[in-house]
C-alpha positions in Angstrom: 58.8 -32.2 -33.4 56.6 -30.3 -30.6 54.1 -27.6 -31.2 55.1 -23.9 -30.1 53.3 -22.4 -27.5 51.3 -19.7 -29.6 50.0 -22.5 -31.9 48.4 -24.4 -28.8 46.4 -21.2 -28.0 45.4 -20.8 -31.2 44.2 -24.4 -31.3 42.0 -23.7 -28.3 40.6 -20.5 -29.5 39.6 -22.5 -32.8 37.8 -25.0 -30.4 36.1 -22.3 -28.5 34.7 -20.6 -31.3 33.0 -24.0 -33.0 31.6 -25.0 -29.4 30.0 -21.2 -29.4 28.9 -21.5 -32.7 27.3 -24.8 -32.3 25.3 -23.0 -29.2 24.3 -20.2 -31.6 22.9 -22.5 -34.5 20.8 -24.2 -31.6 19.3 -21.5 -30.2 17.7 -20.3 -33.6 14.0 -21.3 -34.8 10.7 -19.9 -35.5 7.8 -20.0 -33.4 9.2 -18.4 -30.2 11.2 -21.6 -29.8 14.8 -22.1 -28.3 17.4 -24.6 -27.2 19.6 -24.6 -24.8 21.8 -27.3 -22.6 20.0 -30.7 -23.9 16.5 -28.7 -24.1 13.7 -27.0 -26.6 11.2 -24.4 -25.4 8.2 -23.9 -27.5 5.3 -21.5 -27.0 1.8 -21.7 -28.4 -1.8 -20.9 -28.3 -5.3 -22.8 -28.1 -8.5 -21.5 -28.4 -12.3 -23.3 -27.7 -15.5 -22.2 -27.9 -18.5 -23.0 -25.1 -21.5 -22.0 -25.2 -23.2 -20.3 -22.0 -25.9 -21.5 -19.9 -26.5 -19.2 -17.4 -27.0 -15.4 -17.1 -26.2 -12.8 -14.2 -28.3 -9.9 -14.3 -27.2 -6.7 -12.2 -30.4 -4.6 -12.1 -31.9 -2.1 -9.5 -33.6 0.8 -8.4 -32.4 4.4 -7.3 -34.8 6.8 -5.5 -34.8 10.3 -4.0 -36.7 12.4 -1.3 -36.5 14.9 1.0 -36.1 12.8 4.1 -33.9 9.5 4.2 -37.4 7.9 5.7 -39.4 8.9 2.6 -36.3 7.8 0.2 -36.2 4.2 1.7 -39.9 3.5 1.5 -39.7 4.9 -2.1 -36.8 2.4 -2.6 -38.8 -0.2 -0.8 -41.7 -0.2 -3.0 -39.9 -0.3 -6.3 -37.6 -3.1 -4.7 -40.4 -5.2 -4.1 -42.3 -4.4 -7.3 -39.2 -5.4 -8.9 -39.0 -9.0 -7.5 -42.4 -9.2 -7.8 -42.4 -8.9 -11.7 -39.2 -11.3 -12.2 -41.1 -13.8 -9.9 -43.1 -14.3 -12.9 -40.4 -15.6 -15.2 -39.6 -18.3 -12.7 -37.2 -16.6 -10.7 -36.6 -17.8 -7.3 -35.8 -16.1 -4.1 -32.7 -18.2 -4.1 -31.7 -16.5 -7.5 -31.6 -13.3 -6.4 -29.1 -11.5 -4.1 -29.0 -8.0 -2.7 -25.5 -6.8 -4.3 -25.2 -3.1 -2.9 -27.6 -1.0 -0.4 -27.0 2.9 -0.2 -28.5 5.8 1.5 -26.8 9.1 0.8 -27.6 12.7 1.1 -27.8 14.8 -2.0 -26.2 18.1 -2.0 -26.5 21.2 -4.2 -24.0 23.0 -6.6 -23.2 25.4 -3.3 -22.9 22.6 -1.0 -26.3 23.1 0.6 -28.3 19.5 1.4 -31.1 18.8 -1.3 -32.8 15.4 0.0 -31.5 12.0 0.1 -31.3 9.3 -2.0 -31.5 5.5 -1.6 -30.3 2.8 -3.9 -30.8 -1.1 -3.8 -29.0 -3.3 -6.9 -29.8 -6.9 -7.0 -27.7 -10.0 -8.8 -30.5 -12.3 -10.6 -29.5 -15.4 -11.8 -31.1 -17.4 -14.0 -30.5 -20.4 -16.7 -33.7 -19.2 -18.8 -31.4 -17.3 -21.2 -34.3 -17.3 -23.9 -36.4 -14.8 -21.3 -33.5 -12.7 -20.6 -35.0 -9.5 -22.5 -38.7 -10.4 -20.9 -36.9 -10.5 -17.3 -35.4 -7.2 -18.0 -38.2 -5.4 -19.6 -40.8 -6.8 -16.7 -37.9 -5.4 -14.0 -37.6 -2.0 -15.8 -41.5 -1.8 -16.0 -42.0 -2.5 -12.3 -39.9 0.3 -11.5 -35.8 -0.9 -12.2 -34.4 2.3 -13.2 -30.6 1.1 -12.8 -29.6 -1.9 -15.4 -25.9 -2.4 -14.7 -24.9 -5.3 -16.5 -25.6 -8.6 -18.1 -23.1 -11.6 -17.9 -23.3 -14.9 -19.7 -21.7 -17.8 -17.5 -21.0 -21.7 -18.1 -22.2 -24.3 -15.3 -18.1 -26.0 -15.9 -15.8 -22.6 -16.2 -13.3 -25.1 -16.7 -14.6 -27.1 -19.5 -13.8 -24.6 -22.2 -10.1 -24.1 -20.8 -9.5 -27.7 -20.5 -9.9 -27.7 -24.3 -8.1 -25.0 -24.8 -5.1 -26.5 -22.9 -5.2 -29.4 -25.0 -5.3 -27.7 -28.5 -2.6 -25.5 -27.5 -0.4 -28.8 -26.2 -1.3 -30.2 -29.3 0.2 -27.4 -31.2 3.3 -27.2 -29.0 4.1 -30.8 -29.8 3.7 -30.4 -33.6 6.2 -27.0 -33.3 8.5 -29.1 -31.3 8.7 -31.9 -33.7 9.4 -29.4 -36.4 12.1 -27.2 -34.5 14.1 -30.9 -33.4 14.3 -32.0 -37.3 15.6 -29.1 -38.3 18.3 -29.1 -35.5 18.6 -32.6 -36.5 18.5 -33.9 -33.0 15.8 -35.9 -31.3 13.0 -35.0 -29.2 12.7 -36.5 -25.6 10.1 -36.0 -22.6 8.1 -32.8 -21.3 10.4 -31.3 -19.0 8.0 -28.4 -18.0 5.1 -26.8 -18.9 3.3 -23.6 -18.3 -0.2 -22.6 -19.1 -1.4 -18.9 -19.0 -5.3 -18.4 -19.6 -7.0 -15.2 -21.0 -9.5 -13.5 -19.3 -12.9 -14.9 -18.9 -15.3 -13.2 -21.2 -16.5 -9.9 -19.2 -20.3 -8.4 -18.5 -22.2 -6.5 -21.2 -22.7 -3.3 -19.7 -26.0 -1.1 -19.9 -26.6 2.8 -19.3 -26.7 3.5 -15.6 -30.7 4.3 -16.2 -33.0 1.9 -18.5 -36.7 2.0 -19.2 -37.7 -0.4 -21.8 -40.9 -0.2 -23.8 -40.9 -3.6 -25.2 -38.5 -7.1 -24.5 -34.8 -6.0 -25.8 -33.3 -9.0 -28.0 -30.4 -10.5 -26.4 -28.3 -12.8 -28.1 -26.5 -15.7 -26.2 -24.1 -16.8 -28.5 -20.7 -18.4 -27.8 -17.9 -17.6 -25.3 -14.2 -17.7 -26.8 -11.6 -19.1 -24.5 -8.0 -18.8 -25.4 -4.9 -20.1 -23.4 -1.1 -20.0 -23.9 1.0 -22.9 -23.2 5.3 -22.8 -22.7 6.3 -26.6 -23.1 10.1 -27.5 -22.6 11.3 -30.8 -24.1 14.3 -32.6 -23.8 16.4 -33.9 -26.8 19.3 -36.0 -27.6 
């Protein structure tokens, strides 16, 4: 006896629903994972800690006078004293760079000219992290009146990121293996990897003007590096 045409339509609808249900189950899973078309994608993060071995100090001087020439002369005196002071802590000329030099006219509340302002900022790089407080103090006592930032750095900025990536990939693999067991499939090879690194630690900001009477304690500490990965595996 042949099947009625309406029964063929019902059978086709049942097949579609079963296939759709399998696809829905494969797409589930904890930990930000998903599976589709024989692929499983998981996300994970990894963290590492690195010890800084270098520092950059942004410090400078600002002077005002009635004429531009006088302002520049006063700035030259202050800047020279600053450089001489930090040189006593082993800061060589190659470790000091002018990052900003500016001369501008000042104006009063009614727009009337009120002399000139000359500014120069230096970026000092040093590996003597134990003397950071003394270097800053010596510079300010010598005439520096602008202390803008201090940033800790590492000679190999990628070292911490490599460690964090390895940790993230290990976490992603464990997550994928767990998801594969829940789905009842066998995990295959890696098809794609996407890595997103967090922003590096920013500089420590100071007040625009600083005058230190004694060496300020500066803690070097460690820097945290965090990386996020998204890994796609095949499965069968």
